[in-house]
Backbone and ligand atoms as CSV (ligand in chain L), in Angstrom:
chain,resi,resn,atom,element,x,y,z
A,1,MET,N,N,-72.325,41.629,47.032
A,1,MET,CA,C,-71.953,40.618,46.036
A,1,MET,C,C,-73.206,39.830,45.669
A,2,MET,N,N,-73.596,39.836,44.381
A,2,MET,CA,C,-74.826,39.198,43.939
A,2,MET,C,C,-74.603,37.699,43.694
A,3,SER,N,N,-75.577,36.905,44.053
A,3,SER,CA,C,-75.662,35.469,43.750
A,3,SER,C,C,-74.319,34.736,43.794
A,4,LEU,N,N,-73.649,34.839,44.916
A,4,LEU,CA,C,-72.390,34.107,45.089
A,4,LEU,C,C,-72.699,32.638,45.350
A,5,THR,N,N,-72.080,31.766,44.562
A,5,THR,CA,C,-72.242,30.325,44.737
A,5,THR,C,C,-70.890,29.717,45.097
A,6,ILE,N,N,-70.890,28.877,46.134
A,6,ILE,CA,C,-69.689,28.109,46.463
A,6,ILE,C,C,-70.020,26.653,46.154
A,7,ARG,N,N,-69.165,26.006,45.394
A,7,ARG,CA,C,-69.446,24.617,44.968
A,7,ARG,C,C,-68.132,23.903,44.688
A,8,ALA,N,N,-68.223,22.577,44.578
A,8,ALA,CA,C,-67.037,21.786,44.231
A,8,ALA,C,C,-66.628,22.064,42.787
A,9,ALA,N,N,-65.321,22.018,42.533
A,9,ALA,CA,C,-64.816,22.240,41.171
A,9,ALA,C,C,-65.294,21.136,40.238
A,10,ARG,N,N,-65.500,21.522,38.968
A,10,ARG,CA,C,-65.932,20.577,37.937
A,10,ARG,C,C,-64.941,20.646,36.770
A,11,PRO,N,N,-64.968,19.656,35.872
A,11,PRO,CA,C,-64.021,19.668,34.751
A,11,PRO,C,C,-64.049,20.984,33.960
A,12,GLY,N,N,-65.231,21.566,33.777
A,12,GLY,CA,C,-65.353,22.808,33.000
A,12,GLY,C,C,-64.703,24.021,33.661
A,13,ASP,N,N,-64.260,23.886,34.908
A,13,ASP,CA,C,-63.613,25.008,35.611
A,13,ASP,C,C,-62.115,25.074,35.331
A,14,GLU,N,N,-61.613,24.136,34.536
A,14,GLU,CA,C,-60.154,24.021,34.419
A,14,GLU,C,C,-59.481,25.335,34.016
A,15,LYS,N,N,-59.990,25.987,32.976
A,15,LYS,CA,C,-59.333,27.224,32.504
A,15,LYS,C,C,-59.362,28.294,33.590
A,16,SER,N,N,-60.534,28.491,34.198
A,16,SER,CA,C,-60.663,29.507,35.248
A,16,SER,C,C,-59.756,29.189,36.428
A,17,TRP,N,N,-59.763,27.907,36.828
A,17,TRP,CA,C,-58.920,27.516,37.969
A,17,TRP,C,C,-57.456,27.744,37.648
A,18,ARG,N,N,-57.035,27.359,36.445
A,18,ARG,CA,C,-55.619,27.529,36.073
A,18,ARG,C,C,-55.232,29.009,36.059
A,19,ASP,N,N,-56.117,29.870,35.582
A,19,ASP,CA,C,-55.816,31.312,35.574
A,19,ASP,C,C,-55.649,31.826,37.007
A,20,LEU,N,N,-56.580,31.429,37.885
A,20,LEU,CA,C,-56.500,31.888,39.279
A,20,LEU,C,C,-55.282,31.277,39.973
A,21,TRP,N,N,-55.026,30.014,39.697
A,21,TRP,CA,C,-53.872,29.310,40.292
A,21,TRP,C,C,-52.573,30.015,39.906
A,22,SER,N,N,-52.514,30.460,38.659
A,22,SER,CA,C,-51.334,31.186,38.196
A,22,SER,C,C,-51.184,32.499,38.984
A,23,GLY,N,N,-52.299,33.187,39.225
A,23,GLY,CA,C,-52.258,34.411,40.034
A,23,GLY,C,C,-51.816,34.116,41.463
A,24,TYR,N,N,-52.279,33.005,41.987
A,24,TYR,CA,C,-51.917,32.612,43.357
A,24,TYR,C,C,-50.413,32.320,43.442
A,25,CYS,N,N,-49.904,31.577,42.460
A,25,CYS,CA,C,-48.462,31.273,42.454
A,25,CYS,C,C,-47.656,32.559,42.311
A,26,ASN,N,N,-48.115,33.474,41.472
A,26,ASN,CA,C,-47.426,34.771,41.331
A,26,ASN,C,C,-47.425,35.523,42.647
A,27,PHE,N,N,-48.553,35.471,43.355
A,27,PHE,CA,C,-48.664,36.152,44.643
A,27,PHE,C,C,-47.558,35.658,45.578
A,28,TYR,N,N,-47.283,34.361,45.525
A,28,TYR,CA,C,-46.248,33.794,46.385
A,28,TYR,C,C,-44.858,33.808,45.731
A,29,GLY,N,N,-44.764,34.377,44.516
A,29,GLY,CA,C,-43.476,34.421,43.827
A,29,GLY,C,C,-42.955,33.023,43.517
A,30,THR,N,N,-43.882,32.099,43.285
A,30,THR,CA,C,-43.516,30.693,43.059
A,30,THR,C,C,-43.732,30.316,41.604
A,31,VAL,N,N,-42.773,29.597,41.052
A,31,VAL,CA,C,-42.968,29.043,39.712
A,31,VAL,C,C,-43.002,27.524,39.864
A,32,LEU,N,N,-44.166,26.950,39.660
A,32,LEU,CA,C,-44.298,25.501,39.792
A,32,LEU,C,C,-44.095,24.833,38.440
A,33,ALA,N,N,-43.512,23.659,38.450
A,33,ALA,CA,C,-43.377,22.896,37.205
A,33,ALA,C,C,-44.790,22.591,36.684
A,34,PRO,N,N,-44.977,22.649,35.354
A,34,PRO,CA,C,-46.319,22.400,34.802
A,34,PRO,C,C,-46.914,21.081,35.268
A,35,GLU,N,N,-46.057,20.056,35.472
A,35,GLU,CA,C,-46.609,18.760,35.882
A,35,GLU,C,C,-47.199,18.801,37.290
A,36,VAL,N,N,-46.719,19.745,38.103
A,36,VAL,CA,C,-47.285,19.869,39.455
A,36,VAL,C,C,-48.708,20.420,39.349
A,37,THR,N,N,-48.855,21.473,38.539
A,37,THR,CA,C,-50.194,22.048,38.348
A,37,THR,C,C,-51.130,21.017,37.720
A,38,ASP,N,N,-50.637,20.290,36.716
A,38,ASP,CA,C,-51.473,19.264,36.063
A,38,ASP,C,C,-51.931,18.227,37.081
A,39,ARG,N,N,-50.993,17.794,37.917
A,39,ARG,CA,C,-51.294,16.747,38.909
A,39,ARG,C,C,-52.285,17.270,39.955
A,40,THR,N,N,-52.106,18.516,40.339
A,40,THR,CA,C,-53.021,19.091,41.329
A,40,THR,C,C,-54.439,19.145,40.761
A,41,TRP,N,N,-54.555,19.588,39.507
A,41,TRP,CA,C,-55.892,19.645,38.900
A,41,TRP,C,C,-56.500,18.250,38.778
A,42,GLN,N,N,-55.661,17.265,38.359
A,42,GLN,CA,C,-56.158,15.872,38.264
A,42,GLN,C,C,-56.697,15.394,39.605
A,43,ARG,N,N,-55.948,15.685,40.667
A,43,ARG,CA,C,-56.370,15.214,41.995
A,43,ARG,C,C,-57.653,15.900,42.441
A,44,ILE,N,N,-57.800,17.176,42.082
A,44,ILE,CA,C,-59.024,17.901,42.435
A,44,ILE,C,C,-60.248,17.194,41.853
A,45,LEU,N,N,-60.094,16.698,40.623
A,45,LEU,CA,C,-61.251,16.063,39.960
A,45,LEU,C,C,-61.434,14.595,40.336
A,46,ASP,N,N,-60.409,14.012,40.966
A,46,ASP,CA,C,-60.446,12.580,41.274
A,46,ASP,C,C,-61.182,12.346,42.598
A,47,PRO,N,N,-62.360,11.711,42.561
A,47,PRO,CA,C,-63.108,11.508,43.810
A,47,PRO,C,C,-62.363,10.634,44.816
A,48,GLU,N,N,-61.373,9.864,44.351
A,48,GLU,CA,C,-60.595,9.007,45.258
A,48,GLU,C,C,-59.477,9.782,45.954
A,49,SER,N,N,-59.193,10.990,45.461
A,49,SER,CA,C,-58.092,11.770,46.040
A,49,SER,C,C,-58.555,12.534,47.277
A,50,ALA,N,N,-57.627,12.779,48.185
A,50,ALA,CA,C,-57.929,13.563,49.392
A,50,ALA,C,C,-57.954,15.065,49.095
A,51,VAL,N,N,-57.533,15.426,47.881
A,51,VAL,CA,C,-57.515,16.852,47.509
A,51,VAL,C,C,-58.886,17.240,46.975
A,52,MET,N,N,-59.364,18.391,47.406
A,52,MET,CA,C,-60.625,18.896,46.840
A,52,MET,C,C,-60.504,20.400,46.621
A,53,CYS,N,N,-61.371,20.927,45.792
A,53,CYS,CA,C,-61.323,22.355,45.485
A,53,CYS,C,C,-62.737,22.926,45.467
A,54,LEU,N,N,-62.880,24.027,46.170
A,54,LEU,CA,C,-64.138,24.775,46.127
A,54,LEU,C,C,-63.967,25.948,45.188
A,55,ILE,N,N,-65.013,26.206,44.448
A,55,ILE,CA,C,-65.019,27.309,43.487
A,55,ILE,C,C,-66.028,28.358,43.966
A,56,ALA,N,N,-65.627,29.622,43.898
A,56,ALA,CA,C,-66.554,30.731,44.196
A,56,ALA,C,C,-66.948,31.361,42.870
A,57,GLU,N,N,-68.253,31.344,42.604
A,57,GLU,CA,C,-68.750,31.757,41.292
A,57,GLU,C,C,-69.832,32.822,41.465
A,58,VAL,N,N,-69.775,33.836,40.640
A,58,VAL,CA,C,-70.836,34.846,40.632
A,58,VAL,C,C,-71.313,34.985,39.193
A,59,ASP,N,N,-72.594,34.780,38.993
A,59,ASP,CA,C,-73.187,34.883,37.651
A,59,ASP,C,C,-72.372,34.115,36.606
A,60,GLY,N,N,-71.987,32.895,36.948
A,60,GLY,CA,C,-71.297,32.031,35.985
A,60,GLY,C,C,-69.818,32.310,35.841
A,61,GLN,N,N,-69.296,33.313,36.524
A,61,GLN,CA,C,-67.869,33.610,36.424
A,61,GLN,C,C,-67.158,33.206,37.717
A,62,VAL,N,N,-66.002,32.584,37.549
A,62,VAL,CA,C,-65.252,32.098,38.711
A,62,VAL,C,C,-64.344,33.206,39.238
A,63,TYR,N,N,-64.474,33.500,40.545
A,63,TYR,CA,C,-63.701,34.595,41.153
A,63,TYR,C,C,-62.717,34.126,42.209
A,64,GLY,N,N,-62.843,32.898,42.648
A,64,GLY,CA,C,-61.921,32.461,43.696
A,64,GLY,C,C,-61.992,30.960,43.893
A,65,PHE,N,N,-61.008,30.441,44.629
A,65,PHE,CA,C,-61.009,29.010,44.937
A,65,PHE,C,C,-60.400,28.769,46.309
A,66,ALA,N,N,-60.702,27.598,46.827
A,66,ALA,CA,C,-60.053,27.098,48.040
A,66,ALA,C,C,-59.670,25.649,47.754
A,67,ASN,N,N,-58.383,25.345,47.824
A,67,ASN,CA,C,-57.911,23.964,47.683
A,67,ASN,C,C,-57.697,23.384,49.079
A,68,CYS,N,N,-58.202,22.188,49.297
A,68,CYS,CA,C,-58.119,21.579,50.634
A,68,CYS,C,C,-57.641,20.136,50.531
A,69,VAL,N,N,-57.096,19.652,51.621
A,69,VAL,CA,C,-56.722,18.246,51.734
A,69,VAL,C,C,-57.344,17.712,53.018
A,70,VAL,N,N,-58.125,16.649,52.887
A,70,VAL,CA,C,-58.726,16.022,54.068
A,70,VAL,C,C,-57.823,14.839,54.441
A,71,HIS,N,N,-57.387,14.805,55.688
A,71,HIS,CA,C,-56.422,13.758,56.062
A,71,HIS,C,C,-56.633,13.258,57.487
A,72,GLU,N,N,-56.010,12.119,57.766
A,72,GLU,CA,C,-56.041,11.547,59.111
A,72,GLU,C,C,-55.180,12.401,60.031
A,73,ALA,N,N,-55.416,12.289,61.320
A,73,ALA,CA,C,-54.624,13.040,62.288
A,73,ALA,C,C,-54.473,12.204,63.553
A,74,THR,N,N,-53.281,12.243,64.131
A,74,THR,CA,C,-53.016,11.385,65.301
A,74,THR,C,C,-53.723,11.881,66.565
A,75,TRP,N,N,-54.138,13.130,66.563
A,75,TRP,CA,C,-54.796,13.674,67.757
A,75,TRP,C,C,-56.310,13.598,67.664
A,76,GLU,N,N,-56.800,12.991,66.606
A,76,GLU,CA,C,-58.252,12.928,66.395
A,76,GLU,C,C,-58.630,11.539,65.913
A,77,THR,N,N,-59.861,11.150,66.183
A,77,THR,CA,C,-60.344,9.899,65.593
A,77,THR,C,C,-60.995,10.170,64.237
A,78,GLN,N,N,-61.410,11.406,64.017
A,78,GLN,CA,C,-62.045,11.759,62.749
A,78,GLN,C,C,-61.032,12.490,61.863
A,79,PRO,N,N,-61.242,12.508,60.546
A,79,PRO,CA,C,-60.325,13.237,59.683
A,79,PRO,C,C,-60.363,14.740,59.961
A,80,VAL,N,N,-59.335,15.426,59.488
A,80,VAL,CA,C,-59.287,16.889,59.611
A,80,VAL,C,C,-59.131,17.479,58.213
A,81,CYS,N,N,-59.485,18.727,58.073
A,81,CYS,CA,C,-59.404,19.383,56.762
A,81,CYS,C,C,-58.380,20.502,56.801
A,82,TYR,N,N,-57.400,20.416,55.920
A,82,TYR,CA,C,-56.366,21.439,55.781
A,82,TYR,C,C,-56.706,22.319,54.572
A,83,LEU,N,N,-56.954,23.564,54.842
A,83,LEU,CA,C,-57.185,24.534,53.759
A,83,LEU,C,C,-55.803,24.984,53.286
A,84,GLU,N,N,-55.377,24.455,52.141
A,84,GLU,CA,C,-53.987,24.687,51.716
A,84,GLU,C,C,-53.825,25.973,50.906
A,85,ASP,N,N,-54.772,26.263,50.033
A,85,ASP,CA,C,-54.649,27.434,49.159
A,85,ASP,C,C,-55.979,28.170,49.093
A,86,LEU,N,N,-55.916,29.477,49.275
A,86,LEU,CA,C,-57.127,30.308,49.183
A,86,LEU,C,C,-56.782,31.509,48.323
A,87,TYR,N,N,-57.608,31.773,47.320
A,87,TYR,CA,C,-57.280,32.887,46.420
A,87,TYR,C,C,-58.546,33.504,45.851
A,88,VAL,N,N,-58.542,34.825,45.795
A,88,VAL,CA,C,-59.641,35.574,45.172
A,88,VAL,C,C,-59.023,36.550,44.167
A,89,LEU,N,N,-59.620,36.637,43.020
A,89,LEU,CA,C,-59.161,37.544,41.967
A,89,LEU,C,C,-59.004,38.947,42.570
A,90,PRO,N,N,-57.851,39.628,42.340
A,90,PRO,CA,C,-57.627,40.930,42.989
A,90,PRO,C,C,-58.793,41.905,42.823
A,91,SER,N,N,-59.396,41.966,41.641
A,91,SER,CA,C,-60.468,42.944,41.402
A,91,SER,C,C,-61.750,42.620,42.170
A,92,ALA,N,N,-61.836,41.399,42.715
A,92,ALA,CA,C,-63.073,40.984,43.421
A,92,ALA,C,C,-62.879,40.935,44.936
A,93,ARG,N,N,-61.735,41.367,45.420
A,93,ARG,CA,C,-61.465,41.263,46.869
A,93,ARG,C,C,-62.243,42.292,47.667
A,94,GLY,N,N,-62.441,41.961,48.924
A,94,GLY,CA,C,-63.130,42.884,49.826
A,94,GLY,C,C,-64.640,42.826,49.729
A,95,HIS,N,N,-65.175,41.809,49.010
A,95,HIS,CA,C,-66.633,41.648,48.876
A,95,HIS,C,C,-67.145,40.393,49.579
A,96,GLY,N,N,-66.290,39.771,50.362
A,96,GLY,CA,C,-66.757,38.637,51.152
A,96,GLY,C,C,-66.565,37.271,50.525
A,97,ILE,N,N,-65.889,37.189,49.372
A,97,ILE,CA,C,-65.727,35.874,48.724
A,97,ILE,C,C,-64.818,34.964,49.558
A,98,GLY,N,N,-63.688,35.509,50.013
A,98,GLY,CA,C,-62.784,34.709,50.851
A,98,GLY,C,C,-63.503,34.224,52.102
A,99,GLY,N,N,-64.246,35.108,52.735
A,99,GLY,CA,C,-64.992,34.739,53.940
A,99,GLY,C,C,-66.038,33.683,53.643
A,100,ALA,N,N,-66.694,33.774,52.493
A,100,ALA,CA,C,-67.731,32.795,52.127
A,100,ALA,C,C,-67.114,31.416,51.915
A,101,LEU,N,N,-65.917,31.359,51.346
A,101,LEU,CA,C,-65.251,30.060,51.160
A,101,LEU,C,C,-64.935,29.432,52.516
A,102,ILE,N,N,-64.468,30.237,53.457
A,102,ILE,CA,C,-64.174,29.709,54.799
A,102,ILE,C,C,-65.467,29.258,55.487
A,103,GLU,N,N,-66.516,30.052,55.362
A,103,GLU,CA,C,-67.803,29.681,55.984
A,103,GLU,C,C,-68.332,28.363,55.418
A,104,TRP,N,N,-68.209,28.200,54.097
A,104,TRP,CA,C,-68.658,26.955,53.452
A,104,TRP,C,C,-67.922,25.780,54.088
A,105,LEU,N,N,-66.612,25.946,54.302
A,105,LEU,CA,C,-65.814,24.863,54.898
A,105,LEU,C,C,-66.219,24.589,56.339
A,106,ARG,N,N,-66.589,25.644,57.060
A,106,ARG,CA,C,-67.063,25.438,58.455
A,106,ARG,C,C,-68.313,24.561,58.458
A,107,HIS,N,N,-69.225,24.831,57.519
A,107,HIS,CA,C,-70.433,24.009,57.435
A,107,HIS,C,C,-70.083,22.576,57.017
A,108,ALA,N,N,-69.171,22.449,56.044
A,108,ALA,CA,C,-68.764,21.120,55.582
A,108,ALA,C,C,-68.129,20.331,56.719
A,109,MET,N,N,-67.392,21.030,57.574
A,109,MET,CA,C,-66.756,20.368,58.722
A,109,MET,C,C,-67.808,19.640,59.557
A,110,ARG,N,N,-68.904,20.337,59.818
A,110,ARG,CA,C,-69.969,19.705,60.620
A,110,ARG,C,C,-70.637,18.594,59.820
A,111,ALA,N,N,-70.941,18.871,58.556
A,111,ALA,CA,C,-71.665,17.891,57.730
A,111,ALA,C,C,-70.831,16.631,57.484
A,112,GLU,N,N,-69.526,16.795,57.282
A,112,GLU,CA,C,-68.660,15.654,56.946
A,112,GLU,C,C,-68.081,14.983,58.179
A,113,GLY,N,N,-68.199,15.637,59.327
A,113,GLY,CA,C,-67.656,15.053,60.554
A,113,GLY,C,C,-66.153,15.232,60.700
A,114,TRP,N,N,-65.583,16.247,60.049
A,114,TRP,CA,C,-64.153,16.519,60.262
A,114,TRP,C,C,-63.984,17.029,61.692
A,115,ALA,N,N,-62.900,16.587,62.343
A,115,ALA,CA,C,-62.665,17.041,63.719
A,115,ALA,C,C,-62.291,18.517,63.758
A,116,ARG,N,N,-61.589,18.960,62.726
A,116,ARG,CA,C,-61.236,20.382,62.685
A,116,ARG,C,C,-60.893,20.811,61.274
A,117,LEU,N,N,-60.907,22.096,61.109
A,117,LEU,CA,C,-60.502,22.760,59.865
A,117,LEU,C,C,-59.350,23.666,60.266
A,118,TYR,N,N,-58.266,23.646,59.496
A,118,TYR,CA,C,-57.141,24.512,59.868
A,118,TYR,C,C,-56.423,25.017,58.634
A,119,TRP,N,N,-55.657,26.052,58.812
A,119,TRP,CA,C,-54.864,26.593,57.710
A,119,TRP,C,C,-53.729,27.405,58.310
A,120,MET,N,N,-52.785,27.814,57.480
A,120,MET,CA,C,-51.699,28.673,57.944
A,120,MET,C,C,-51.424,29.735,56.895
A,121,THR,N,N,-50.754,30.768,57.317
A,121,THR,CA,C,-50.382,31.805,56.370
A,121,THR,C,C,-49.107,32.455,56.846
A,122,ARG,N,N,-48.519,33.285,55.993
A,122,ARG,CA,C,-47.322,34.009,56.407
A,122,ARG,C,C,-47.705,35.017,57.474
A,123,GLU,N,N,-46.806,35.173,58.414
A,123,GLU,CA,C,-47.046,36.099,59.513
A,123,GLU,C,C,-47.382,37.507,59.004
A,124,ASP,N,N,-46.729,37.914,57.899
A,124,ASP,CA,C,-46.900,39.286,57.404
A,124,ASP,C,C,-47.978,39.411,56.325
A,125,ASN,N,N,-48.789,38.377,56.128
A,125,ASN,CA,C,-49.867,38.470,55.135
A,125,ASN,C,C,-51.070,39.163,55.798
A,126,THR,N,N,-50.963,40.484,55.912
A,126,THR,CA,C,-51.935,41.222,56.734
A,126,THR,C,C,-53.349,41.170,56.162
A,127,ALA,N,N,-53.482,41.210,54.824
A,127,ALA,CA,C,-54.835,41.177,54.224
A,127,ALA,C,C,-55.517,39.865,54.586
A,128,ALA,N,N,-54.784,38.762,54.411
A,128,ALA,CA,C,-55.375,37.458,54.725
A,128,ALA,C,C,-55.642,37.343,56.226
A,129,ARG,N,N,-54.725,37.834,57.025
A,129,ARG,CA,C,-54.890,37.664,58.482
A,129,ARG,C,C,-56.056,38.471,59.034
A,130,ARG,N,N,-56.344,39.603,58.394
A,130,ARG,CA,C,-57.518,40.375,58.818
A,130,ARG,C,C,-58.779,39.530,58.655
A,131,LEU,N,N,-58.804,38.847,57.523
A,131,LEU,CA,C,-59.943,37.951,57.267
A,131,LEU,C,C,-59.925,36.774,58.249
A,132,TYR,N,N,-58.782,36.135,58.402
A,132,TYR,CA,C,-58.694,34.932,59.236
A,132,TYR,C,C,-59.024,35.233,60.697
A,133,ASP,N,N,-58.581,36.378,61.170
A,133,ASP,CA,C,-58.821,36.713,62.582
A,133,ASP,C,C,-60.309,36.839,62.889
A,134,ARG,N,N,-61.112,37.040,61.854
A,134,ARG,CA,C,-62.565,37.101,62.075
A,134,ARG,C,C,-63.189,35.711,62.129
A,135,HIS,N,N,-62.446,34.715,61.633
A,135,HIS,CA,C,-63.026,33.367,61.522
A,135,HIS,C,C,-62.418,32.350,62.471
A,136,ALA,N,N,-61.244,32.642,63.008
A,136,ALA,CA,C,-60.545,31.658,63.848
A,136,ALA,C,C,-59.451,32.358,64.644
A,137,SER,N,N,-58.787,31.577,65.502
A,137,SER,CA,C,-57.668,32.127,66.272
A,137,SER,C,C,-56.387,31.418,65.865
A,138,ALA,N,N,-55.322,32.183,65.697
A,138,ALA,CA,C,-54.014,31.572,65.438
A,138,ALA,C,C,-53.561,30.894,66.734
A,139,ASP,N,N,-52.945,29.687,66.603
A,139,ASP,CA,C,-52.611,28.957,67.836
A,139,ASP,C,C,-51.141,29.043,68.210
A,140,GLY,N,N,-50.355,29.839,67.462
A,140,GLY,CA,C,-48.971,30.065,67.878
A,140,GLY,C,C,-47.971,29.027,67.390
A,141,PHE,N,N,-48.442,27.977,66.680
A,141,PHE,CA,C,-47.496,27.006,66.151
A,141,PHE,C,C,-46.686,27.637,65.017
A,142,VAL,N,N,-45.424,27.244,64.893
A,142,VAL,CA,C,-44.544,27.758,63.833
A,142,VAL,C,C,-44.175,26.581,62.936
A,143,ARG,N,N,-44.203,26.787,61.626
A,143,ARG,CA,C,-43.953,25.687,60.691
A,143,ARG,C,C,-42.451,25.548,60.398
A,144,TYR,N,N,-41.927,24.342,60.467
A,144,TYR,CA,C,-40.551,24.046,60.049
A,144,TYR,C,C,-40.625,23.170,58.811
A,145,VAL,N,N,-39.692,23.363,57.885
A,145,VAL,CA,C,-39.766,22.646,56.605
A,145,VAL,C,C,-38.405,22.054,56.254
A,146,VAL,N,N,-38.382,20.800,55.839
A,146,VAL,CA,C,-37.186,20.168,55.281
A,146,VAL,C,C,-37.546,19.734,53.872
A,147,ARG,N,N,-36.746,20.129,52.906
A,147,ARG,CA,C,-37.053,19.787,51.515
A,147,ARG,C,C,-36.086,18.735,50.995
A,148,GLN,N,N,-36.598,17.893,50.082
A,148,GLN,CA,C,-35.751,16.872,49.484
A,148,GLN,C,C,-34.721,17.530,48.578
A,149,LYS,N,N,-35.128,18.618,47.875
A,149,LYS,CA,C,-34.185,19.317,46.979
A,149,LYS,C,C,-34.533,20.786,46.942
L,1,COA,C1,C,-56.911,36.603,51.424
L,1,COA,C2,C,-57.986,36.692,50.339
L,1,COA,C3,C,-58.316,35.276,49.877
L,1,COA,C4,C,-59.237,37.349,50.927
L,1,COA,O1,O,-60.258,37.308,49.949
L,1,COA,P1,P,-61.467,38.390,49.974
L,1,COA,O2,O,-62.511,37.903,49.039
L,1,COA,O3,O,-60.948,39.744,49.773
L,1,COA,O4,O,-61.978,38.199,51.467
L,1,COA,P2,P,-63.168,38.987,52.194
L,1,COA,O5,O,-63.737,40.001,51.273
L,1,COA,O6,O,-64.067,37.951,52.761
L,1,COA,O7,O,-62.412,39.693,53.413
L,1,COA,C5,C,-61.259,40.450,53.117
L,1,COA,C6,C,-60.846,41.391,54.186
L,1,COA,O8,O,-59.849,42.236,53.595
L,1,COA,C7,C,-60.333,43.574,53.494
L,1,COA,N1,N,-60.333,44.141,52.139
L,1,COA,C8,C,-61.167,45.098,51.703
L,1,COA,N2,N,-60.870,45.444,50.462
L,1,COA,C9,C,-59.850,44.680,50.100
L,1,COA,C10,C,-59.122,44.590,48.905
L,1,COA,N3,N,-59.401,45.338,47.845
L,1,COA,N4,N,-58.131,43.715,48.845
L,1,COA,C11,C,-57.851,42.931,49.902
L,1,COA,N5,N,-58.527,42.993,51.073
L,1,COA,C12,C,-59.531,43.855,51.162
L,1,COA,C13,C,-61.671,43.611,53.976
L,1,COA,O9,O,-61.568,44.702,54.871
L,1,COA,C14,C,-61.941,42.287,54.639
L,1,COA,O10,O,-61.863,42.428,56.017
L,1,COA,P3,P,-63.114,43.105,56.797
L,1,COA,O11,O,-64.347,42.385,56.344
L,1,COA,O12,O,-62.759,42.891,58.218
L,1,COA,O13,O,-63.139,44.516,56.417
L,1,COA,C15,C,-57.508,37.553,49.140
L,1,COA,O14,O,-57.085,38.815,49.630
L,1,COA,C16,C,-56.368,36.925,48.359
L,1,COA,O15,O,-56.605,36.122,47.462
L,1,COA,N6,N,-55.123,37.302,48.678
L,1,COA,C17,C,-53.961,36.826,47.967
L,1,COA,C18,C,-53.684,35.359,48.272
L,1,COA,C19,C,-53.618,35.081,49.745
L,1,COA,O16,O,-53.034,35.809,50.535
L,1,COA,N7,N,-54.220,33.938,50.106
L,1,COA,C20,C,-54.184,33.453,51.455
L,1,COA,C21,C,-52.920,32.731,51.625
L,1,COA,S1,S,-52.909,31.685,53.034
């Protein structure tokens, strides 16, 4: 993969991010209300928000993103980083972009003083888990969810 750059999202990435975000939602079979996507993009650009987005770019073209939330944690004195969404354009997979986004976050963890970086995925997401197993260990926690509606 030539000249891969990982960087924070900028206003000019909106179209590329929205296209990839749409692919990510399709991957999960999810249809989000447009206002949710709008709000997520707004928060990504808002320096006061805990939401941030990394963009993976090759020769000026955006191929992937990682959306994260940095938050407080009761088991740590320092903030922690939750990698909430990770996506690479299907045609660009298998070239190390997903791994590079995770590596960038590992470095940011040290630079920013986050106590930990964590993420979760579906048990049967074998492609993602192959990648994740090279970067971290699953800790066996199971997620329970209660929804308002
Ligand atoms: C998971 C995902 C982000 C990985 O991105 P990526 O850029 O392909 O990641 P990498 O190239 O760094 O590593 C991918 C691994 O999958 C394998 N792979 C190879 N070709 C592949 C392909 N065409 N498609 C998918 N995976 C491939 C590679 O073998 C690699 O593992 P290896 O280095 O041990 O061989 C990407 O597959 C994706 O966007 N999937 C759909 C969304 C998703 O599942 N997101 C994670 C949800 S938590």
